[in-house]
C-alpha positions as CSV (number, residue, x, y, z in Angstrom):
1,M,34.5,39.9,-24.0
2,K,32.7,43.1,-23.1
3,F,33.7,46.8,-23.2
4,K,32.3,49.2,-20.7
5,K,31.2,52.5,-22.2
6,E,34.3,54.4,-20.9
7,A,36.6,51.7,-22.4
8,Q,34.9,52.1,-25.8
9,E,35.3,55.8,-25.6
10,D,39.0,55.4,-24.7
11,L,39.5,53.1,-27.6
12,D,37.7,55.5,-30.0
13,Y,40.1,58.3,-28.8
14,F,43.2,56.2,-29.5
15,N,41.7,55.1,-32.9
16,Q,41.6,58.8,-33.9
17,H,44.9,59.9,-32.3
18,N,47.3,57.0,-32.0
19,K,46.6,53.8,-34.0
20,K,49.7,52.2,-32.6
21,K,48.1,52.2,-29.2
22,V,45.0,50.5,-30.6
23,I,47.3,47.7,-31.9
24,K,49.0,47.4,-28.5
25,I,45.6,47.3,-26.7
26,F,44.4,44.5,-28.9
27,E,47.7,42.6,-28.4
28,L,47.1,42.8,-24.7
29,I,43.5,41.7,-25.0
30,E,44.6,38.7,-27.0
31,D,47.1,37.8,-24.3
32,I,44.4,38.3,-21.6
33,Q,42.2,35.8,-23.4
34,S,44.9,33.2,-23.2
35,N,45.9,33.9,-19.6
36,P,44.1,36.7,-17.7
37,F,46.6,36.9,-14.8
38,R,50.1,36.5,-16.4
39,G,51.8,37.7,-19.6
40,K,52.4,40.9,-21.5
41,G,52.1,44.4,-19.9
42,K,53.1,43.5,-16.4
43,P,49.7,42.4,-15.1
44,E,48.9,43.3,-11.5
45,P,45.9,43.0,-9.3
46,L,44.5,46.3,-8.2
47,K,43.4,47.3,-4.7
48,H,41.0,49.6,-2.9
49,Q,38.2,50.9,-5.1
50,W,39.7,48.8,-8.0
51,Q,39.7,45.5,-6.1
52,G,38.7,42.7,-8.4
53,C,40.3,44.4,-11.4
54,W,43.6,43.9,-13.0
55,S,45.8,46.3,-15.0
56,R,48.3,45.9,-17.8
57,R,50.7,48.6,-19.1
58,I,49.9,50.0,-22.5
59,D,52.9,52.3,-22.5
60,D,55.3,54.0,-20.1
61,K,53.3,57.2,-20.1
62,G,50.7,56.0,-17.6
63,N,48.1,54.5,-19.9
64,R,46.8,51.2,-18.5
65,L,44.3,48.6,-19.7
66,I,42.0,48.0,-16.7
67,Y,39.9,44.8,-16.8
68,K,38.1,42.3,-14.7
69,V,37.3,38.6,-15.2
70,E,33.8,37.5,-14.2
71,S,33.1,33.8,-14.8
72,D,34.4,33.3,-18.3
73,V,33.8,36.9,-19.4
74,I,36.6,39.5,-19.7
75,I,35.3,43.0,-19.1
76,I,37.4,45.9,-20.3
77,V,36.9,48.8,-17.9
78,S,39.2,51.4,-19.3
79,C,42.3,51.8,-21.5
80,R,43.4,55.3,-21.1
81,F,45.2,57.1,-18.3
82,H,46.2,55.6,-15.0
83,Y,43.5,54.3,-12.7
84,K,41.0,57.2,-13.2
85,K,38.0,57.1,-10.9
């Protein structure tokens, strides 16, 4: 598993401001490791500039865990906001 810089910054933000979200993020990551394309958080494949990535809902306020799977490696792209560019 790898975290892009932006994803690590997002995680650091939640660690300072909302530790419950950090717990939720790691629950989703654990589920992704078991099955990257089904499970918790309503996984969905993304389109357009996000093609190749998947998202899972962290909450109902628009925060999404964006990730991609390359070979056997899960790359966490971001985990705050909703499909930011």
